[in-house]
N, C-alpha and C positions, 0 to 999 in steps of 0.2 A: 041610413047607416052612418054617414058622417056625423050627424047630430048625436047619435048614440056614442060614437067614439069620442066626440068632444066632451060630452057629459062625463064619460068614464075618466078621461084625462084630467078634467077639472076636479073631480072628486079625489083622484089619487094625488093631485098636487095639494089639495086642501088637507088631506090626512098625512101627507109626507110620503117619502119613498121608503120602502122596506127592501131589505136585501133579498128576501125570497122572491118578491115581485121582480126585482132587477135580474135575478138569476134566470127566472122563467123568460123574461123579455129578451135577455141576452141569448138564450138558447133558441128562441123563436126568430131572432134577428138573422140567423144563418139561413133561414128559409126563403126570405124575400126582401126586396128593397123597401117595401112598405113597412115591414116589421122593423127594419133598421131605422127608418124615419120615426116610427113610434118610440123606439128606445132613445134615439137621439133627442127628440123633442122633450121627452121626460127629463133628460139629464142636462140639456143645454143651459138652462138657467140656474142649475144647482150651484149654490155658493157656500154651502156648509163646510164643516171641517172633517167629516167622516172620510178617511183616506180610502176606504174600500169603495165607497160611492164615487169618489173622485177618479179612482182607477177604472171603474165601469164607465165613467164619463169619457175618459181617454179612449177606452176600447170602442165606445160608440162612435167617436170621431174617426177612428181608424176604419171601422166598418162602413161608415158613411163615405169615406174616401174611395172605397171599392166601386161605388156607383157614380162617381163624378167623372165627367169626360175631360174637362180642362186639366191639363197636366200640372199647371202651377197651383190651381185650387186644390187638386188632389194631393199634391205634395204638402201644401199648407195644412190641410186637415190631418194628414198622416203624421206630420211633424208635431202639430199641436197635441194630438192624441198620445203620441209616444212620450212627449214631455210631461203630460199629466200623469201618465202611468209611472214614469221614472221618478218624478218628484214625490208621488204618493208612496212609492216603495222606500225612497230615502227617508221620508218622515216617519215611516213605521219602524225603521231599524234603529 
């Protein structure tokens, strides 16, 4: 199962991220911490300039913070995610 997931993630990185895929992953992320990790891992290394994807990256950091126990780390993930979303919105305006 892990091998299949790894192959799927590799293929999706090779072909790039699509908004419809991200929307589906974001919706699924609310169901479990594993789904949050999948979304987060897809977006963590994204360095493009698509502001919508950057906003999703910020949201994935905030979702990941939900499952972190350490308060300082949790705060850092939340702050980083909120900053990404805020900057993405500013650039779109």
